[in-house]
C-alpha positions as CSV (number, residue, x, y, z in Angstrom):
1,X,0.0,0.0,0.0
2,X,1.3,3.5,-0.8
3,X,-0.9,5.5,1.5
4,X,1.2,7.9,3.7
5,X,0.4,10.2,6.6
6,X,0.9,13.7,5.4
7,X,1.4,17.1,7.1
8,X,-0.6,20.2,6.3
9,X,1.7,21.1,3.4
10,X,0.8,17.8,1.6
11,X,4.3,16.4,2.0
12,X,4.4,12.7,2.9
13,X,6.2,12.3,6.2
14,X,5.2,8.9,7.8
15,X,4.6,5.5,6.2
16,X,1.8,3.3,7.4
17,X,2.4,1.3,10.6
18,X,3.5,-2.3,10.3
19,X,0.1,-3.7,11.3
20,X,-1.3,-2.6,7.9
21,X,0.5,-5.3,6.0
22,X,-1.6,-7.8,4.1
23,X,-1.0,-11.1,2.3
24,X,-0.8,-11.1,-1.4
25,X,-4.2,-11.8,-3.0
26,X,-5.3,-14.5,-5.4
27,X,-4.5,-12.7,-8.6
28,X,-6.3,-15.2,-10.8
29,X,-9.6,-14.7,-8.9
30,X,-9.0,-11.0,-8.8
31,X,-8.6,-10.8,-12.6
32,X,-11.7,-13.0,-13.1
33,X,-13.8,-10.6,-10.9
34,X,-12.4,-7.5,-12.7
35,X,-13.1,-8.9,-16.1
36,X,-16.7,-9.9,-15.1
37,X,-17.4,-6.3,-13.9
38,X,-16.0,-4.8,-17.0
39,X,-17.9,-7.0,-19.4
40,X,-21.1,-6.1,-17.6
41,X,-20.3,-2.4,-17.5
42,X,-20.7,-2.4,-13.7
43,X,-18.9,-0.3,-11.0
44,X,-17.7,-1.4,-7.6
45,X,-17.1,0.8,-4.6
46,X,-14.0,-1.4,-4.1
47,X,-12.3,0.5,-7.0
48,X,-14.2,3.8,-6.9
49,X,-13.5,4.4,-3.2
50,X,-9.9,3.0,-3.4
51,X,-10.5,0.4,-0.8
52,X,-7.3,-1.1,0.7
53,X,-9.0,-4.5,1.0
54,X,-9.8,-4.8,-2.8
55,X,-7.2,-7.6,-3.4
56,X,-8.2,-9.6,-0.3
57,X,-12.0,-9.4,-0.9
58,X,-11.8,-10.0,-4.7
59,X,-9.5,-12.9,-4.1
60,X,-12.3,-14.4,-2.0
61,X,-14.9,-13.7,-4.6
62,X,-16.5,-10.9,-2.7
63,X,-17.2,-7.4,-4.0
64,X,-19.6,-4.5,-3.4
65,X,-21.6,-3.4,-6.4
66,X,-22.0,0.4,-6.8
67,X,-25.2,1.3,-8.6
68,X,-26.5,4.6,-10.0
69,X,-23.2,5.3,-11.8
70,X,-19.9,6.3,-10.4
71,X,-20.3,10.1,-10.0
72,X,-21.6,11.4,-6.6
73,X,-23.6,14.6,-6.1
74,X,-21.9,15.1,-2.7
75,X,-18.3,15.8,-1.8
76,X,-17.6,14.1,1.5
77,X,-14.0,14.9,2.6
78,X,-13.0,11.3,3.4
79,X,-14.2,9.7,0.2
80,X,-12.4,9.0,-3.1
81,X,-15.5,8.5,-5.2
82,X,-15.8,11.0,-8.1
83,X,-18.0,14.1,-7.6
84,X,-19.8,16.2,-10.1
85,X,-22.8,15.9,-12.5
86,X,-24.0,12.3,-12.4
87,X,-25.0,10.2,-15.4
88,X,-28.5,9.2,-16.4
89,X,-29.9,6.3,-14.5
90,X,-29.4,3.0,-16.5
91,X,-32.7,1.0,-16.4
92,X,-30.7,-2.1,-17.3
93,X,-28.4,-1.8,-14.4
94,X,-30.4,-4.0,-11.9
95,X,-30.5,-6.8,-14.5
96,X,-26.8,-6.5,-15.1
97,X,-26.0,-6.7,-11.4
98,X,-28.2,-9.8,-11.0
99,X,-26.5,-11.4,-14.0
100,X,-23.1,-10.8,-12.5
101,X,-24.2,-12.2,-9.1
102,X,-25.4,-15.3,-10.9
103,X,-22.3,-15.7,-13.0
104,X,-20.0,-15.3,-10.0
105,X,-22.3,-17.5,-7.9
106,X,-22.2,-15.2,-5.0
107,X,-23.8,-16.3,-1.7
108,X,-23.7,-12.9,-0.2
109,X,-24.0,-9.6,-2.0
110,X,-23.5,-6.0,-0.9
111,X,-25.1,-3.2,-3.0
112,X,-24.3,0.4,-2.4
113,X,-24.5,3.6,-4.5
114,X,-23.3,7.1,-4.9
115,X,-25.5,9.9,-3.5
116,X,-28.0,11.0,-6.1
117,X,-29.6,14.2,-4.7
118,X,-30.6,15.0,-8.3
119,X,-33.3,12.3,-8.3
120,X,-36.7,12.7,-6.8
121,X,-36.4,9.5,-4.7
122,X,-32.5,9.9,-4.5
123,X,-32.1,6.4,-6.1
124,X,-34.3,4.4,-3.7
125,X,-36.3,2.7,-6.5
126,X,-33.0,1.6,-8.2
127,X,-32.1,-0.2,-5.0
128,X,-35.5,-1.9,-4.9
129,X,-35.3,-3.0,-8.6
130,X,-31.8,-4.4,-8.1
131,X,-32.9,-6.5,-5.1
132,X,-36.0,-7.7,-7.1
133,X,-33.7,-8.6,-10.0
134,X,-31.4,-10.7,-7.9
135,X,-34.0,-12.7,-6.0
136,X,-35.4,-14.8,-8.9
137,X,-32.0,-15.9,-10.3
138,X,-30.2,-16.3,-6.9
139,X,-32.9,-17.0,-4.3
140,X,-30.5,-18.3,-1.7
141,X,-28.2,-15.2,-1.9
142,X,-28.3,-12.9,1.1
143,X,-28.4,-9.2,0.2
144,X,-27.0,-6.3,2.1
145,X,-27.5,-2.7,1.0
146,X,-25.4,0.3,2.1
147,X,-27.5,3.4,1.4
148,X,-27.0,7.1,1.4
149,X,-29.4,9.1,3.7
150,X,-32.1,9.6,1.1
151,X,-32.6,12.9,3.0
152,X,-34.5,10.7,5.5
153,X,-37.6,10.8,3.2
154,X,-40.0,8.1,4.6
155,X,-41.4,7.4,1.1
156,X,-37.9,6.7,-0.2
157,X,-36.8,4.5,2.7
158,X,-40.0,2.5,2.5
159,X,-39.7,2.0,-1.2
160,X,-36.6,-0.2,-1.0
161,X,-37.3,-1.7,2.4
162,X,-40.3,-3.5,0.9
163,X,-37.8,-5.5,-1.3
164,X,-36.6,-7.0,2.0
165,X,-32.8,-7.0,2.0
166,X,-31.4,-9.0,4.9
167,X,-29.1,-6.2,6.1
168,X,-29.6,-2.4,5.7
169,X,-26.6,-0.2,6.4
170,X,-26.1,3.5,6.6
171,X,-22.8,4.9,7.9
172,X,-22.3,7.6,10.5
173,X,-18.7,7.9,9.4
174,X,-17.5,10.0,12.3
175,X,-18.4,11.5,15.7
176,X,-20.9,14.3,16.2
177,X,-18.4,17.2,16.6
178,X,-16.5,16.3,13.4
179,X,-19.4,15.4,11.2
180,X,-20.0,18.8,9.6
181,X,-16.5,19.0,8.4
182,X,-16.2,15.3,7.3
183,X,-19.7,15.2,5.7
184,X,-20.6,18.8,4.9
185,X,-23.8,17.8,2.9
186,X,-25.0,15.3,5.4
187,X,-26.1,15.6,9.0
188,X,-25.3,13.6,12.2
189,X,-28.9,13.8,13.6
190,X,-30.4,13.0,10.2
191,X,-28.3,9.9,9.8
192,X,-29.3,8.7,13.3
193,X,-33.0,9.3,12.3
194,X,-32.5,7.3,9.1
195,X,-31.2,4.3,11.1
196,X,-34.1,4.6,13.6
197,X,-36.6,4.7,10.8
198,X,-35.0,1.7,9.1
199,X,-35.4,-0.2,12.3
200,X,-39.1,0.8,12.4
201,X,-39.8,0.1,8.7
202,X,-37.8,-3.1,8.5
203,X,-38.0,-4.9,11.9
204,X,-36.9,-8.2,10.4
205,X,-33.7,-6.8,8.8
206,X,-30.4,-6.3,10.6
207,X,-29.6,-2.6,10.8
208,X,-25.9,-1.7,10.4
209,X,-23.6,1.4,10.6
210,X,-20.0,2.2,10.6
211,X,-17.4,4.9,11.4
212,X,-13.8,5.8,11.1
213,X,-11.2,6.8,13.7
214,X,-8.0,8.8,13.2
215,X,-9.7,12.1,12.3
216,X,-9.1,13.8,15.7
217,X,-11.9,12.4,17.7
218,X,-11.6,11.5,21.4
219,X,-12.3,8.2,23.2
220,X,-15.3,9.8,24.9
221,X,-16.7,11.0,21.6
222,X,-16.4,7.5,20.1
223,X,-18.3,6.0,23.1
224,X,-21.0,8.6,22.7
225,X,-21.4,7.8,19.0
226,X,-21.7,4.1,19.8
227,X,-24.3,4.9,22.5
228,X,-26.3,7.0,20.0
229,X,-26.2,4.0,17.5
230,X,-27.3,1.5,20.1
231,X,-30.2,3.8,21.2
232,X,-31.7,3.9,17.7
233,X,-31.6,0.1,17.4
234,X,-28.5,-0.5,15.4
235,X,-27.6,-4.3,15.4
236,X,-24.2,-4.3,13.6
237,X,-21.2,-2.0,13.7
238,X,-17.9,-1.6,11.8
239,X,-15.0,0.5,13.0
240,X,-11.9,1.1,10.9
241,X,-8.9,3.5,10.5
242,X,-9.4,6.5,8.2
243,X,-6.9,6.6,5.3
244,X,-6.8,9.6,3.1
245,X,-7.8,8.5,-0.5
246,X,-5.4,11.0,-2.1
247,X,-3.6,14.3,-1.8
248,X,-6.4,16.6,-3.2
249,X,-7.0,19.6,-1.0
250,X,-10.6,18.5,-0.1
251,X,-9.4,15.2,1.5
252,X,-8.9,15.3,5.2
253,X,-5.5,14.3,6.5
254,X,-5.0,11.4,9.0
255,X,-4.5,12.8,12.5
256,X,-3.2,9.6,14.0
257,X,-3.2,5.8,13.6
258,X,-5.1,3.9,16.2
259,X,-3.3,0.8,17.4
260,X,-4.8,-2.7,17.1
261,X,-5.4,-3.0,20.8
262,X,-7.5,0.2,20.7
263,X,-9.7,-1.4,18.1
264,X,-10.1,-4.4,20.3
265,X,-11.2,-2.1,23.1
266,X,-13.8,-0.4,20.8
267,X,-15.2,-3.9,20.0
268,X,-15.5,-4.7,23.7
269,X,-17.3,-1.5,24.4
270,X,-19.7,-2.0,21.5
271,X,-20.6,-5.5,22.6
272,X,-21.3,-4.3,26.1
273,X,-23.6,-1.7,24.7
274,X,-25.7,-4.5,23.1
275,X,-24.6,-4.7,19.4
276,X,-25.1,-8.2,18.0
277,X,-21.9,-7.9,16.0
278,X,-18.9,-5.5,16.1
279,X,-16.1,-5.7,13.6
280,X,-13.2,-3.4,14.6
281,X,-9.7,-3.2,13.1
282,X,-7.4,-0.9,11.2
283,X,-8.4,-2.2,7.7
284,X,-12.1,-2.8,8.5
285,X,-14.5,-1.1,6.1
286,X,-18.3,-1.1,5.8
287,X,-18.5,-4.2,3.6
288,X,-15.4,-6.0,4.7
289,X,-16.2,-9.7,5.1
290,X,-19.8,-8.6,5.5
291,X,-21.2,-12.1,5.4
292,X,-19.5,-12.9,8.7
293,X,-21.5,-10.1,10.5
294,X,-24.8,-11.4,9.0
295,X,-24.1,-15.0,10.1
296,X,-23.2,-13.9,13.6
297,X,-26.3,-11.8,14.0
298,X,-28.6,-14.4,12.4
299,X,-27.2,-17.1,14.8
300,X,-27.8,-14.9,17.8
301,X,-31.4,-14.2,16.7
302,X,-32.2,-17.8,16.0
303,X,-30.8,-18.9,19.4
304,X,-32.4,-16.0,21.2
305,X,-29.2,-14.4,22.6
């Protein structure tokens, strides 16, 4: 990995700590996955967001599909996805995603999207159509969706909830104090309200969220964020290290690297607060080995824990 900690001048000063090392991925499987996406004209958040786990996940035959194009209407300061004027919604995209899921024989699928504030429903119907397209061809496949906030419009949230994905995720990304700077077009309270409404509209689904550390937050603020998430009924939580996706001026700089033992502590705190599943580690991302979280939550629900 080439990501470096930078100072305010943009000069690279510190390499990543040793605990960020990963094994080499299965390049044959990785190429197979990449060719499949290219042939179908599909996008993955793995590539668009410059995820450090791309090789590992693709090597295991796991990827996160990104629908509604690859250009976002928002400009969050932590995200490497392109921003600007988005493309026209492709009505064939749901079918293309379903075909790729079938061709790759995926048991677990994560579908996310760019933010589409330009659309009346902000893309909710495309999520619903994608889920409906996958179900007939891969009825045993579990589906997780990672959604933008849809401006917390009840009609938009209900539109895709009726398609009944197994897991519905919306990320808080950071603590309350830092949220306006990290996500200038989003809102901390609105995101909490989205998660609360999802729990109400989809009581049988597992509700999930995630956030990053290393942006200047305090331990007390992290605990407060986890308490807020538990209070709105969030079941699953992911916690990872922020890594700047590039050197553009709009990207926030890493303030510090949390050590592995800190992530273990976050997990302990989260489980004590009542989350069914907490995945916490330097390279953890929203969709990282997502199936494991679903299996753990499902097992606890079945066994009444």
